[in-house]
N, CA, C, O and the ligand as a Tripos MOL2 file, in Angstrom:
@<TRIPOS>MOLECULE
protein
  237   235    60     0     0
PROTEIN
NO_CHARGES

@<TRIPOS>ATOM
      1 N          15.7930  -57.4040   61.4500 N.3       1 MET1
      2 CA         16.3520  -57.6120   62.7530 C.3       1 MET1
      3 C          17.5000  -58.6630   62.5640 C.2       1 MET1
      4 O          17.3810  -59.6730   61.8700 O.2       1 MET1
      5 N          18.5810  -58.3250   63.2330 N.am      2 LYS2
      6 CA         19.7230  -59.2540   63.0360 C.3       2 LYS2
      7 C          20.1450  -59.9050   64.3720 C.2       2 LYS2
      8 O          19.8880  -59.3380   65.4340 O.2       2 LYS2
      9 N          20.7450  -61.0060   64.3320 N.am      3 CYS3
     10 CA         21.2780  -61.6860   65.4760 C.3       3 CYS3
     11 C          22.3670  -60.8440   66.1280 C.2       3 CYS3
     12 O          23.2620  -60.3120   65.4710 O.2       3 CYS3
     13 N          22.2520  -60.7480   67.4270 N.am      4 SER4
     14 CA         23.2690  -59.9520   68.1610 C.3       4 SER4
     15 C          24.5920  -60.6400   68.1580 C.2       4 SER4
     16 O          25.6040  -59.9750   68.3780 O.2       4 SER4
     17 N          24.6610  -61.8790   67.9340 N.am      5 PHE5
     18 CA         25.9410  -62.6200   68.0310 C.3       5 PHE5
     19 C          26.4580  -62.9050   66.6340 C.2       5 PHE5
     20 O          27.5400  -62.4220   66.2990 O.2       5 PHE5
     21 N          25.7890  -63.6230   65.8330 N.am      6 CYS6
     22 CA         26.3590  -63.9950   64.5270 C.3       6 CYS6
     23 C          26.1100  -63.0090   63.3770 C.2       6 CYS6
     24 O          26.7690  -63.0370   62.3380 O.2       6 CYS6
     25 N          25.1050  -62.1210   63.6290 N.am      7 GLY7
     26 CA         24.8250  -61.0630   62.5400 C.3       7 GLY7
     27 C          23.9080  -61.5310   61.4160 C.2       7 GLY7
     28 O          23.6280  -60.7740   60.4860 O.2       7 GLY7
     29 N          23.4440  -62.7610   61.4950 N.am      8 LEU8
     30 CA         22.5710  -63.1830   60.4970 C.3       8 LEU8
     31 C          21.0940  -62.5540   60.7170 C.2       8 LEU8
     32 O          20.6340  -62.2550   61.8190 O.2       8 LEU8
     33 N          20.4540  -62.4120   59.5180 N.am      9 THR9
     34 CA         19.0620  -61.8200   59.6730 C.3       9 THR9
     35 C          18.0890  -62.8550   60.2410 C.2       9 THR9
     36 O          18.0370  -64.0020   59.7970 O.2       9 THR9
     37 N          17.3410  -62.4200   61.2110 N.am     10 ILE10
     38 CA         16.3540  -63.2310   61.8180 C.3      10 ILE10
     39 C          14.9730  -63.0120   61.1970 C.2      10 ILE10
     40 O          14.5090  -61.8730   61.1330 O.2      10 ILE10
     41 N          14.3320  -64.0380   60.7550 N.am     11 GLU11
     42 CA         13.0080  -63.8600   60.2400 C.3      11 GLU11
     43 C          12.0400  -63.6850   61.3470 C.2      11 GLU11
     44 O          12.2160  -64.1630   62.4680 O.2      11 GLU11
     45 N          10.9550  -62.9420   60.9740 N.am     12 LYS12
     46 CA          9.8490  -62.6290   61.9550 C.3      12 LYS12
     47 C           9.2570  -64.0000   62.4740 C.2      12 LYS12
     48 O           8.9790  -64.9370   61.7260 O.2      12 LYS12
     49 N           9.1050  -64.0020   63.7800 N.am     13 GLY13
     50 CA          8.5490  -65.2030   64.3910 C.3      13 GLY13
     51 C           9.4630  -66.2850   64.7270 C.2      13 GLY13
     52 O           9.0840  -67.3110   65.2910 O.2      13 GLY13
     53 N          10.7230  -66.0470   64.3650 N.am     14 THR14
     54 CA         11.7700  -67.0500   64.7930 C.3      14 THR14
     55 C          12.8290  -66.3000   65.6530 C.2      14 THR14
     56 O          12.8680  -65.0710   65.7130 O.2      14 THR14
     57 N          13.6300  -67.0710   66.2730 N.am     15 GLY15
     58 CA         14.6490  -66.5140   67.0740 C.3      15 GLY15
     59 C          14.2570  -66.1720   68.5300 C.2      15 GLY15
     60 O          13.1350  -66.4800   68.9320 O.2      15 GLY15
     61 N          15.0850  -65.5890   69.2790 N.am     16 LYS16
     62 CA         14.8090  -65.3140   70.6230 C.3      16 LYS16
     63 C          15.2160  -63.8250   70.9660 C.2      16 LYS16
     64 O          16.1800  -63.2740   70.4340 O.2      16 LYS16
     65 N          14.4230  -63.2390   71.8740 N.am     17 ILE17
     66 CA         14.8210  -61.9710   72.3430 C.3      17 ILE17
     67 C          15.1860  -61.9160   73.8100 C.2      17 ILE17
     68 O          14.4300  -62.3950   74.6540 O.2      17 ILE17
     69 N          16.3480  -61.3310   74.1310 N.am     18 PHE18
     70 CA         16.8370  -61.4000   75.4770 C.3      18 PHE18
     71 C          17.1170  -59.9130   75.9590 C.2      18 PHE18
     72 O          17.8580  -59.1790   75.3050 O.2      18 PHE18
     73 N          16.5290  -59.5210   77.0640 N.am     19 VAL19
     74 CA         16.6770  -58.1980   77.5930 C.3      19 VAL19
     75 C          17.5940  -58.2550   78.7910 C.2      19 VAL19
     76 O          17.3160  -58.9450   79.7710 O.2      19 VAL19
     77 N          18.6560  -57.5460   78.7080 N.am     20 ARG20
     78 CA         19.6730  -57.4800   79.8130 C.3      20 ARG20
     79 C          19.1690  -56.5600   80.9410 C.2      20 ARG20
     80 O          18.2970  -55.7200   80.7230 O.2      20 ARG20
     81 N          19.7310  -56.7340   82.1500 N.am     21 LYS21
     82 CA         19.3220  -55.8080   83.2270 C.3      21 LYS21
     83 C          19.5970  -54.3980   82.9140 C.2      21 LYS21
     84 O          18.9500  -53.5030   83.4580 O.2      21 LYS21
     85 N          20.5370  -54.1600   82.0530 N.am     22 SER22
     86 CA         20.9260  -52.7550   81.6800 C.3      22 SER22
     87 C          19.8170  -52.1410   80.7270 C.2      22 SER22
     88 O          19.7930  -50.9440   80.4440 O.2      22 SER22
     89 N          18.9630  -53.0070   80.2910 N.am     23 GLY23
     90 CA         17.9870  -52.5530   79.2880 C.3      23 GLY23
     91 C          18.3070  -52.8640   77.8340 C.2      23 GLY23
     92 O          17.4700  -52.7460   76.9400 O.2      23 GLY23
     93 N          19.5510  -53.2660   77.6410 N.am     24 LYS24
     94 CA         19.9280  -53.6040   76.2330 C.3      24 LYS24
     95 C          19.2550  -54.7980   75.7240 C.2      24 LYS24
     96 O          19.2180  -55.8070   76.4280 O.2      24 LYS24
     97 N          18.6850  -54.7730   74.4920 N.am     25 ILE25
     98 CA         17.9760  -55.8310   73.9000 C.3      25 ILE25
     99 C          18.8950  -56.5960   72.9400 C.2      25 ILE25
    100 O          19.5180  -56.0370   72.0370 O.2      25 ILE25
    101 N          18.9390  -57.8830   73.1890 N.am     26 LEU26
    102 CA         19.7340  -58.7780   72.2850 C.3      26 LEU26
    103 C          18.7970  -59.7370   71.5840 C.2      26 LEU26
    104 O          17.8870  -60.3230   72.1700 O.2      26 LEU26
    105 N          19.0700  -59.8620   70.2980 N.am     27 ASN27
    106 CA         18.3390  -60.8190   69.5290 C.3      27 ASN27
    107 C          19.2020  -62.0160   69.1750 C.2      27 ASN27
    108 O          20.3910  -61.8610   68.8970 O.2      27 ASN27
    109 N          18.6450  -63.1580   69.1820 N.am     28 PHE28
    110 CA         19.3490  -64.3700   68.8240 C.3      28 PHE28
    111 C          18.6540  -65.1690   67.8550 C.2      28 PHE28
    112 O          17.4560  -65.4110   68.0030 O.2      28 PHE28
    113 N          19.3530  -65.6260   66.8140 N.am     29 CYS29
    114 CA         18.7630  -66.4330   65.7550 C.3      29 CYS29
    115 C          18.5530  -67.8690   66.2340 C.2      29 CYS29
    116 O          17.6800  -68.5650   65.7150 O.2      29 CYS29
    117 N          19.3360  -68.3250   67.2160 N.am     30 SER30
    118 CA         19.3090  -69.6800   67.6800 C.3      30 SER30
    119 C          19.8170  -69.7400   69.0670 C.2      30 SER30
    120 O          20.4350  -68.7960   69.5590 O.2      30 SER30
    121 N          19.5410  -70.9380   69.7640 N.am     31 THR31
    122 CA         20.0550  -71.0530   71.0400 C.3      31 THR31
    123 C          21.5670  -71.1890   71.1480 C.2      31 THR31
    124 O          22.2320  -70.9670   72.1600 O.2      31 THR31
    125 N          22.0330  -71.6030   69.9120 N.am     32 LYS32
    126 CA         23.5180  -71.7230   69.7440 C.3      32 LYS32
    127 C          24.1750  -70.3870   70.0710 C.2      32 LYS32
    128 O          25.1090  -70.3060   70.8690 O.2      32 LYS32
    129 N          23.6450  -69.3180   69.4140 N.am     33 CYS33
    130 CA         24.1840  -67.9760   69.5890 C.3      33 CYS33
    131 C          23.9570  -67.3950   70.9000 C.2      33 CYS33
    132 O          24.7740  -66.6110   71.3820 O.2      33 CYS33
    133 N          22.7120  -67.7920   71.6080 N.am     34 GLU34
    134 CA         22.4870  -67.4150   72.8610 C.3      34 GLU34
    135 C          23.4430  -67.9100   73.8370 C.2      34 GLU34
    136 O          23.9800  -67.1650   74.6570 O.2      34 GLU34
    137 N          23.6690  -69.1890   73.7570 N.am     35 LYS35
    138 CA         24.6970  -69.8280   74.5710 C.3      35 LYS35
    139 C          26.0640  -69.2760   74.5320 C.2      35 LYS35
    140 O          26.7150  -69.0390   75.5490 O.2      35 LYS35
    141 N          26.4770  -69.0780   73.3320 N.am     36 ASN36
    142 CA         27.8240  -68.5910   73.0870 C.3      36 ASN36
    143 C          28.0500  -67.1430   73.6680 C.2      36 ASN36
    144 O          29.1490  -66.8140   74.1140 O.2      36 ASN36
    145 N          27.0680  -66.3690   73.6480 N.am     37 LEU37
    146 CA         27.1770  -64.9530   74.1050 C.3      37 LEU37
    147 C          26.9120  -64.8550   75.5660 C.2      37 LEU37
    148 O          27.6310  -64.1540   76.2780 O.2      37 LEU37
    149 N          25.9060  -65.5310   76.0390 N.am     38 LEU38
    150 CA         25.5240  -65.3380   77.5030 C.3      38 LEU38
    151 C          26.1850  -66.3000   78.4240 C.2      38 LEU38
    152 O          26.6130  -65.9110   79.5110 O.2      38 LEU38
    153 N          26.2910  -67.5770   78.0300 N.am     39 LYS39
    154 CA         26.9100  -68.5280   78.9320 C.3      39 LYS39
    155 C          28.4520  -68.6300   78.7560 C.2      39 LYS39
    156 O          29.2370  -68.6550   79.7040 O.2      39 LYS39
    157 N          28.7790  -68.6840   77.5380 N.am     40 LEU40
    158 CA         30.2970  -68.9250   77.2630 C.3      40 LEU40
    159 C          31.0720  -67.5800   77.1580 C.2      40 LEU40
    160 O          32.3010  -67.5130   77.1470 O.2      40 LEU40
    161 N          30.2030  -66.4850   77.0800 N.am     41 LYS41
    162 CA         30.7900  -65.0580   76.9160 C.3      41 LYS41
    163 C          31.8730  -65.0210   75.8890 C.2      41 LYS41
    164 O          32.9770  -64.5300   76.1260 O.2      41 LYS41
    165 N          31.5230  -65.5710   74.6950 N.am     42 ARG42
    166 CA         32.4960  -65.4490   73.6150 C.3      42 ARG42
    167 C          32.2350  -64.2450   72.8210 C.2      42 ARG42
    168 O          31.0970  -63.7790   72.7570 O.2      42 ARG42
    169 N          33.2810  -63.6910   72.1820 N.am     43 LYS43
    170 CA         33.0650  -62.5740   71.3170 C.3      43 LYS43
    171 C          32.9000  -62.9900   69.8450 C.2      43 LYS43
    172 O          33.6530  -63.8010   69.3070 O.2      43 LYS43
    173 N          31.8640  -62.3840   69.2230 N.am     44 PRO44
    174 CA         31.5520  -62.7960   67.8020 C.3      44 PRO44
    175 C          32.7040  -62.7600   66.9190 C.2      44 PRO44
    176 O          32.8210  -63.6080   66.0340 O.2      44 PRO44
    177 N          33.6120  -61.7930   67.1010 N.am     45 ARG45
    178 CA         34.8010  -61.6160   66.3100 C.3      45 ARG45
    179 C          35.7610  -62.8360   66.2490 C.2      45 ARG45
    180 O          36.4540  -63.0670   65.2580 O.2      45 ARG45
    181 N          35.7600  -63.5690   67.3220 N.am     46 VAL46
    182 CA         36.7200  -64.6780   67.4330 C.3      46 VAL46
    183 C          36.0820  -65.9980   66.9850 C.2      46 VAL46
    184 O          36.7680  -67.0120   66.8510 O.2      46 VAL46
    185 N          34.7420  -65.9740   66.7520 N.am     47 ILE47
    186 CA         34.0740  -67.1630   66.2800 C.3      47 ILE47
    187 C          33.9340  -67.1990   64.8350 C.2      47 ILE47
    188 O          33.3970  -66.2580   64.2500 O.2      47 ILE47
    189 N          34.4050  -68.2800   64.1760 N.am     48 LYS48
    190 CA         34.5350  -68.3400   62.7870 C.3      48 LYS48
    191 C          33.2300  -68.2330   62.0020 C.2      48 LYS48
    192 O          33.1860  -67.6660   60.9100 O.2      48 LYS48
    193 N          32.1700  -68.7910   62.5860 N.am     49 TRP49
    194 CA         30.9460  -68.8690   61.7980 C.3      49 TRP49
    195 C          30.0870  -67.6170   61.8910 C.2      49 TRP49
    196 O          28.9840  -67.5950   61.3450 O.2      49 TRP49
    197 N          30.5350  -66.6300   62.5290 N.am     50 THR50
    198 CA         29.7470  -65.3430   62.6070 C.3      50 THR50
    199 C          30.0250  -64.3870   61.4200 C.2      50 THR50
    200 O          31.0900  -64.4010   60.8040 O.2      50 THR50
    201 N          29.0340  -63.5890   61.1520 N.am     51 ASN51
    202 CA         29.2140  -62.5600   60.0710 C.3      51 ASN51
    203 C          30.2420  -61.5960   60.5410 C.2      51 ASN51
    204 O          31.0880  -61.1740   59.7530 O.2      51 ASN51
    205 N          30.2140  -61.2500   61.7030 N.am     52 GLN52
    206 CA         31.1780  -60.1730   62.2840 C.3      52 GLN52
    207 C          32.6080  -60.6730   62.0840 C.2      52 GLN52
    208 O          33.4740  -59.8520   61.7780 O.2      52 GLN52
    209 N          32.9030  -61.9200   62.2310 N.am     53 HIS53
    210 CA         34.2200  -62.4750   62.0970 C.3      53 HIS53
    211 C          34.6100  -62.3550   60.5610 C.2      53 HIS53
    212 O          35.7210  -61.9380   60.2340 O.2      53 HIS53
    213 N          33.6910  -62.7230   59.6690 N.am     54 ARG54
    214 CA         33.9690  -62.6410   58.2530 C.3      54 ARG54
    215 C          34.3140  -61.1850   57.8490 C.2      54 ARG54
    216 O          35.2040  -60.9640   57.0270 O.2      54 ARG54
    217 N          33.6180  -60.2190   58.4220 N.am     55 LYS55
    218 CA         33.8960  -58.7920   58.0630 C.3      55 LYS55
    219 C          35.3220  -58.4970   58.5010 C.2      55 LYS55
    220 O          36.0950  -57.9240   57.7350 O.2      55 LYS55
    221 N          35.6830  -58.8820   59.7280 N.am     56 GLU56
    222 CA         37.0300  -58.5880   60.1780 C.3      56 GLU56
    223 C          38.0360  -59.0970   59.3280 C.2      56 GLU56
    224 O          39.0330  -58.4290   59.0550 O.2      56 GLU56
    225 N          37.8330  -60.2970   58.8690 N.am     57 VAL57
    226 CA         38.7970  -61.0180   58.0000 C.3      57 VAL57
    227 C          38.9130  -60.1950   56.6590 C.2      57 VAL57
    228 O          40.0330  -60.0220   56.1780 O.2      57 VAL57
    229 N          37.8080  -59.6890   56.0480 N.am     58 LYS58
    230 CA         37.8980  -58.9750   54.8030 C.3      58 LYS58
    231 C          38.7400  -57.7280   54.9010 C.2      58 LYS58
    232 O          39.4640  -57.3350   53.9870 O.2      58 LYS58
    233 N          38.5970  -57.1140   56.0960 N.am     59 LYS59
    234 CA         39.3750  -55.8630   56.2400 C.3      59 LYS59
    235 C          40.8730  -56.1270   56.1580 C.2      59 LYS59
    236 O          41.6710  -55.1950   56.2580 O.2      59 LYS59
    237 ZN         22.9060  -66.0350   65.4160 Zn       60 ZN60
@<TRIPOS>BOND
     1     1     2 1
     2     2     3 1
     3     3     4 2
     4     3     5 am
     5     5     6 1
     6     6     7 1
     7     7     8 2
     8     7     9 am
     9     9    10 1
    10    10    11 1
    11    11    12 2
    12    11    13 am
    13    13    14 1
    14    14    15 1
    15    15    16 2
    16    15    17 am
    17    17    18 1
    18    18    19 1
    19    19    20 2
    20    19    21 am
    21    21    22 1
    22    22    23 1
    23    23    24 2
    24    23    25 am
    25    25    26 1
    26    26    27 1
    27    27    28 2
    28    27    29 am
    29    29    30 1
    30    30    31 1
    31    31    32 2
    32    31    33 am
    33    33    34 1
    34    34    35 1
    35    35    36 2
    36    35    37 am
    37    37    38 1
    38    38    39 1
    39    39    40 2
    40    39    41 am
    41    41    42 1
    42    42    43 1
    43    43    44 2
    44    43    45 am
    45    45    46 1
    46    46    47 1
    47    47    48 2
    48    47    49 am
    49    49    50 1
    50    50    51 1
    51    51    52 2
    52    51    53 am
    53    53    54 1
    54    54    55 1
    55    55    56 2
    56    55    57 am
    57    57    58 1
    58    58    59 1
    59    59    60 2
    60    59    61 am
    61    61    62 1
    62    62    63 1
    63    63    64 2
    64    63    65 am
    65    65    66 1
    66    66    67 1
    67    67    68 2
    68    67    69 am
    69    69    70 1
    70    70    71 1
    71    71    72 2
    72    71    73 am
    73    73    74 1
    74    74    75 1
    75    75    76 2
    76    75    77 am
    77    77    78 1
    78    78    79 1
    79    79    80 2
    80    79    81 am
    81    81    82 1
    82    82    83 1
    83    83    84 2
    84    83    85 am
    85    85    86 1
    86    86    87 1
    87    87    88 2
    88    87    89 am
    89    89    90 1
    90    90    91 1
    91    91    92 2
    92    91    93 am
    93    93    94 1
    94    94    95 1
    95    95    96 2
    96    95    97 am
    97    97    98 1
    98    98    99 1
    99    99   100 2
   100    99   101 am
   101   101   102 1
   102   102   103 1
   103   103   104 2
   104   103   105 am
   105   105   106 1
   106   106   107 1
   107   107   108 2
   108   107   109 am
   109   109   110 1
   110   110   111 1
   111   111   112 2
   112   111   113 am
   113   113   114 1
   114   114   115 1
   115   115   116 2
   116   115   117 am
   117   117   118 1
   118   118   119 1
   119   119   120 2
   120   119   121 am
   121   121   122 1
   122   122   123 1
   123   123   124 2
   124   123   125 am
   125   125   126 1
   126   126   127 1
   127   127   128 2
   128   127   129 am
   129   129   130 1
   130   130   131 1
   131   131   132 2
   132   131   133 am
   133   133   134 1
   134   134   135 1
   135   135   136 2
   136   135   137 am
   137   137   138 1
   138   138   139 1
   139   139   140 2
   140   139   141 am
   141   141   142 1
   142   142   143 1
   143   143   144 2
   144   143   145 am
   145   145   146 1
   146   146   147 1
   147   147   148 2
   148   147   149 am
   149   149   150 1
   150   150   151 1
   151   151   152 2
   152   151   153 am
   153   153   154 1
   154   154   155 1
   155   155   156 2
   156   155   157 am
   157   157   158 1
   158   158   159 1
   159   159   160 2
   160   159   161 am
   161   161   162 1
   162   162   163 1
   163   163   164 2
   164   163   165 am
   165   165   166 1
   166   166   167 1
   167   167   168 2
   168   167   169 am
   169   169   170 1
   170   170   171 1
   171   171   172 2
   172   171   173 am
   173   173   174 1
   174   174   175 1
   175   175   176 2
   176   175   177 am
   177   177   178 1
   178   178   179 1
   179   179   180 2
   180   179   181 am
   181   181   182 1
   182   182   183 1
   183   183   184 2
   184   183   185 am
   185   185   186 1
   186   186   187 1
   187   187   188 2
   188   187   189 am
   189   189   190 1
   190   190   191 1
   191   191   192 2
   192   191   193 am
   193   193   194 1
   194   194   195 1
   195   195   196 2
   196   195   197 am
   197   197   198 1
   198   198   199 1
   199   199   200 2
   200   199   201 am
   201   201   202 1
   202   202   203 1
   203   203   204 2
   204   203   205 am
   205   205   206 1
   206   206   207 1
   207   207   208 2
   208   207   209 am
   209   209   210 1
   210   210   211 1
   211   211   212 2
   212   211   213 am
   213   213   214 1
   214   214   215 1
   215   215   216 2
   216   215   217 am
   217   217   218 1
   218   218   219 1
   219   219   220 2
   220   219   221 am
   221   221   222 1
   222   222   223 1
   223   223   224 2
   224   223   225 am
   225   225   226 1
   226   226   227 1
   227   227   228 2
   228   227   229 am
   229   229   230 1
   230   230   231 1
   231   231   232 2
   232   231   233 am
   233   233   234 1
   234   234   235 1
   235   235   236 2
@<TRIPOS>SUBSTRUCTURE
     1 MET1         2 RESIDUE 1 A MET
     2 LYS2         6 RESIDUE 1 A LYS
     3 CYS3        10 RESIDUE 1 A CYS
     4 SER4        14 RESIDUE 1 A SER
     5 PHE5        18 RESIDUE 1 A PHE
     6 CYS6        22 RESIDUE 1 A CYS
     7 GLY7        26 RESIDUE 1 A GLY
     8 LEU8        30 RESIDUE 1 A LEU
     9 THR9        34 RESIDUE 1 A THR
    10 ILE10       38 RESIDUE 1 A ILE
    11 GLU11       42 RESIDUE 1 A GLU
    12 LYS12       46 RESIDUE 1 A LYS
    13 GLY13       50 RESIDUE 1 A GLY
    14 THR14       54 RESIDUE 1 A THR
    15 GLY15       58 RESIDUE 1 A GLY
    16 LYS16       62 RESIDUE 1 A LYS
    17 ILE17       66 RESIDUE 1 A ILE
    18 PHE18       70 RESIDUE 1 A PHE
    19 VAL19       74 RESIDUE 1 A VAL
    20 ARG20       78 RESIDUE 1 A ARG
    21 LYS21       82 RESIDUE 1 A LYS
    22 SER22       86 RESIDUE 1 A SER
    23 GLY23       90 RESIDUE 1 A GLY
    24 LYS24       94 RESIDUE 1 A LYS
    25 ILE25       98 RESIDUE 1 A ILE
    26 LEU26      102 RESIDUE 1 A LEU
    27 ASN27      106 RESIDUE 1 A ASN
    28 PHE28      110 RESIDUE 1 A PHE
    29 CYS29      114 RESIDUE 1 A CYS
    30 SER30      118 RESIDUE 1 A SER
    31 THR31      122 RESIDUE 1 A THR
    32 LYS32      126 RESIDUE 1 A LYS
    33 CYS33      130 RESIDUE 1 A CYS
    34 GLU34      134 RESIDUE 1 A GLU
    35 LYS35      138 RESIDUE 1 A LYS
    36 ASN36      142 RESIDUE 1 A ASN
    37 LEU37      146 RESIDUE 1 A LEU
    38 LEU38      150 RESIDUE 1 A LEU
    39 LYS39      154 RESIDUE 1 A LYS
    40 LEU40      158 RESIDUE 1 A LEU
    41 LYS41      162 RESIDUE 1 A LYS
    42 ARG42      166 RESIDUE 1 A ARG
    43 LYS43      170 RESIDUE 1 A LYS
    44 PRO44      174 RESIDUE 1 A PRO
    45 ARG45      178 RESIDUE 1 A ARG
    46 VAL46      182 RESIDUE 1 A VAL
    47 ILE47      186 RESIDUE 1 A ILE
    48 LYS48      190 RESIDUE 1 A LYS
    49 TRP49      194 RESIDUE 1 A TRP
    50 THR50      198 RESIDUE 1 A THR
    51 ASN51      202 RESIDUE 1 A ASN
    52 GLN52      206 RESIDUE 1 A GLN
    53 HIS53      210 RESIDUE 1 A HIS
    54 ARG54      214 RESIDUE 1 A ARG
    55 LYS55      218 RESIDUE 1 A LYS
    56 GLU56      222 RESIDUE 1 A GLU
    57 VAL57      226 RESIDUE 1 A VAL
    58 LYS58      230 RESIDUE 1 A LYS
    59 LYS59      234 RESIDUE 1 A LYS
    60 ZN60       237 GROUP 0 **** ****
């Protein structure tokens, strides 16, 4: 299971699961990621510390 925001692997028993009204399930490794995505509505690609951002840079 990976964090929906930063892309890091979440260990079993840790992290948070959030279900959107649309039925889409989001996994978060920390409240930091949850806040960034749900409250601040940031995109992982523009946040430096996410795996998704690092992938984009490599390309
Ligand atoms: Zn995360």
